[in-house]
C-alpha positions in Angstrom: 44.8 35.5 107.2 42.8 39.0 107.5 43.6 40.7 110.7 39.9 40.8 111.8 39.5 37.0 111.3 42.8 36.5 113.4 41.5 38.6 116.2 38.3 36.8 116.3 40.0 33.5 116.3 42.4 34.6 119.2 39.2 35.8 121.2 37.4 32.6 120.6 40.4 30.2 121.5 40.9 32.3 124.9 37.1 31.8 125.7 37.1 28.1 124.8 40.4 27.3 126.6 39.1 29.0 129.7 35.7 27.3 129.8 36.9 23.8 128.7 40.0 23.7 131.1 37.9 24.5 134.0 36.2 20.9 133.6 39.4 19.1 132.8 39.1 19.2 129.0 41.7 21.0 126.6 39.0 22.3 124.4 39.7 20.6 121.1 35.9 20.4 120.2 35.6 24.2 121.0 38.7 25.0 119.1 37.4 23.1 115.9 34.0 24.8 116.4 35.6 28.3 116.4 37.8 27.5 113.5 35.0 25.9 111.4 32.7 29.0 112.1 35.5 31.1 110.7 35.8 28.8 107.7 39.3 27.6 108.1 40.2 24.4 106.1 39.9 21.0 107.8 43.6 20.4 107.1 44.5 23.5 109.1 42.0 22.7 111.8 43.6 19.4 112.7 47.2 20.2 113.6 46.2 23.5 115.0 43.7 21.7 117.4 46.1 19.1 118.6 48.8 21.8 119.2 46.5 24.0 121.4 45.3 20.6 123.2 49.0 19.9 124.3 49.2 23.5 125.7 46.1 23.6 127.7 45.9 20.0 128.6 49.4 20.3 130.2 48.1 23.2 132.3 44.8 21.5 133.2 46.6 18.2 133.9 49.1 20.0 136.3 46.3 22.0 138.1 44.1 19.1 138.7 47.1 16.9 139.8 48.2 19.6 142.3 44.7 19.5 143.7 44.9 15.8 144.4 42.3 14.7 141.9 44.4 12.4 139.7 44.4 8.5 139.6 47.1 6.7 138.1 45.1 3.5 138.5 42.3 4.6 136.3 44.6 6.5 133.6 47.2 3.8 132.6 44.8 1.2 131.3 43.2 3.6 128.8 46.5 5.3 127.9 48.6 2.3 127.2 47.3 1.7 123.7 45.7 5.1 123.3 49.1 6.6 122.6 50.2 4.5 119.7 46.8 4.6 118.2 46.8 8.1 118.5 50.0 8.4 116.5 48.6 6.1 113.8 45.4 8.3 113.6 47.6 11.5 113.4 49.4 9.9 110.6 46.3 9.0 108.4 45.4 11.8 106.1 41.7 11.5 105.1 40.0 13.3 102.1 38.7 16.6 103.1 35.0 15.9 102.8 35.3 12.8 105.0 37.3 14.7 107.5 34.8 17.4 107.6 31.9 14.9 108.3 34.0 13.2 111.1 34.7 16.7 112.6 31.0 17.6 112.3 30.0 14.5 114.1 32.5 15.0 117.0 31.0 18.6 117.5 27.5 17.4 117.6 28.5 14.6 120.1 30.3 17.1 122.2 27.1 19.5 122.2 24.8 16.5 123.3 27.4 15.9 126.1 26.8 19.4 127.4 23.1 19.0 127.0 22.6 15.6 128.6 24.8 15.2 131.6 25.9 11.5 132.4 24.0 10.5 135.6 26.3 11.0 138.7 24.0 9.5 141.3 26.0 6.0 141.3 28.1 5.2 144.2 31.7 5.7 143.2 33.5 2.4 143.0 36.9 2.2 141.5 37.4 -0.7 139.2 39.5 -3.8 140.1 42.8 -4.1 138.2 41.2 -6.7 135.8 38.0 -4.6 135.1 40.2 -1.5 134.3 42.5 -3.5 132.0 39.5 -5.3 130.4 37.5 -2.2 129.6 40.4 0.3 129.4 42.8 -1.2 126.8 40.4 -1.6 124.0 38.4 1.5 124.7 41.5 3.4 125.0 43.0 2.2 121.6 39.7 3.1 119.9 39.5 6.6 121.4 43.3 7.2 120.8 42.9 6.4 116.9 39.8 8.6 116.5 41.4 11.4 118.5 44.5 11.5 116.4 42.4 11.2 113.1 40.3 14.2 114.0 42.5 16.5 116.0 40.8 15.9 119.4 42.4 14.6 122.5 39.7 12.0 123.6 38.6 13.4 126.7 35.2 14.1 125.5 34.8 10.4 125.2 36.7 9.2 128.3 35.0 11.3 130.8 31.4 10.2 130.2 32.8 6.6 130.3 34.4 7.1 133.7 31.3 8.7 135.2 28.9 6.1 133.6 30.7 3.3 134.9 30.8 4.8 138.5 34.5 4.6 138.5 35.4 8.2 139.3 33.7 11.4 140.7 33.7 14.3 138.6 37.0 16.0 139.4 38.8 12.8 139.3 37.4 11.9 135.9 38.5 15.4 134.7 42.0 15.0 136.0 42.4 11.6 134.3 40.9 13.0 131.1 43.4 16.0 131.4 46.5 13.8 131.1 44.8 11.3 128.6 44.2 14.2 126.3 47.7 15.5 126.8 49.5 12.3 125.8 47.0 11.5 123.0 47.5 15.1 121.5 51.3 14.7 121.6 51.1 11.3 119.8 48.4 12.5 117.3 50.7 15.6 116.5 53.8 13.6 116.0 51.9 11.3 113.6 50.7 14.1 111.7 54.2 15.6 111.2 55.5 12.2 110.3 53.2 12.4 107.3 52.5 16.0 106.4 55.5 17.9 107.8 53.6 21.4 107.6 52.3 23.6 110.3 49.9 26.8 110.3 52.0 30.0 110.4 49.5 32.0 112.7 49.9 29.5 115.9 51.8 31.8 118.1 49.1 34.2 119.2 46.7 31.2 119.5 49.1 29.7 121.9 49.3 32.9 124.0 45.4 33.0 124.1 45.0 29.4 124.9 47.6 29.5 127.7 46.1 32.6 129.4 42.5 30.9 129.2 43.7 27.6 130.3 45.5 28.9 133.3 42.3 30.9 134.5 40.0 28.1 133.6 42.0 25.1 135.1 42.7 27.0 138.3 39.0 27.9 138.8 37.9 24.4 137.9 40.2 22.5 140.2 39.7 24.7 143.2 36.5 26.9 143.0 34.4 26.6 140.1 31.4 24.3 139.8 31.4 23.4 136.0 27.6 24.3 135.6 28.1 27.6 133.7 26.9 28.4 130.0 26.8 24.7 128.9 23.9 25.3 126.8 25.6 28.1 125.1 28.6 26.0 124.2 26.3 23.4 123.0 24.6 25.6 120.7 27.8 26.9 119.4 29.1 23.1 118.7 25.8 22.3 117.0 25.9 25.2 114.6 29.6 24.4 113.9 29.1 20.7 113.6 26.0 21.1 111.1 28.2 23.7 109.1 30.9 21.2 108.6 28.7 18.5 107.7 26.2 20.3 105.2 28.5 22.9 103.6 
């Protein structure tokens, strides 16, 4: 990889990790967007995104947990089948043109999430055990498989579900999503390795950039920061990258 491209990639990963971890996400869609805009191959994007997800989601999950926002009751019904299905999705190797379309659709969906917020005026009412299991197990399996398949962690789908159902306030939804992303990303990467057994050689400096950005962003997000900032800018980046993946 040319040095100038690597430097741009490192800078982009740092910014994405900081912004996404501030709202409890590991930044997979942002990493995919940066790598797509720099014309990296989809077969490189998937394992790199999953590996960075593991690092940043670990930091975000710990910060939100320490701040007292995590709910085990909300987490486990979604995670119980998500993990094995994420492994299965990570194992599956799609043709490049299909993977590019799926990644592009994920980025466009993520952009729309930034542009159109889920209404938050509902009264928070945590689900009963039967409600959580009834919705969470099936939905978690679907999100897990798709997250392993595309190299995302699934938080971009889980967070709006928790908010839309009125089951959690914003920081609790972010805390649950952070750990959900972590376990899915680990399972997805293990599934990928079980099939492909190769890894991008330039991952170490990206890990450093993601770690620094993740620490800064998750600290601000869990304690100080109200996540309103530059969402339209992020949406624009995601839209451009998504369209590039689909149409080129």
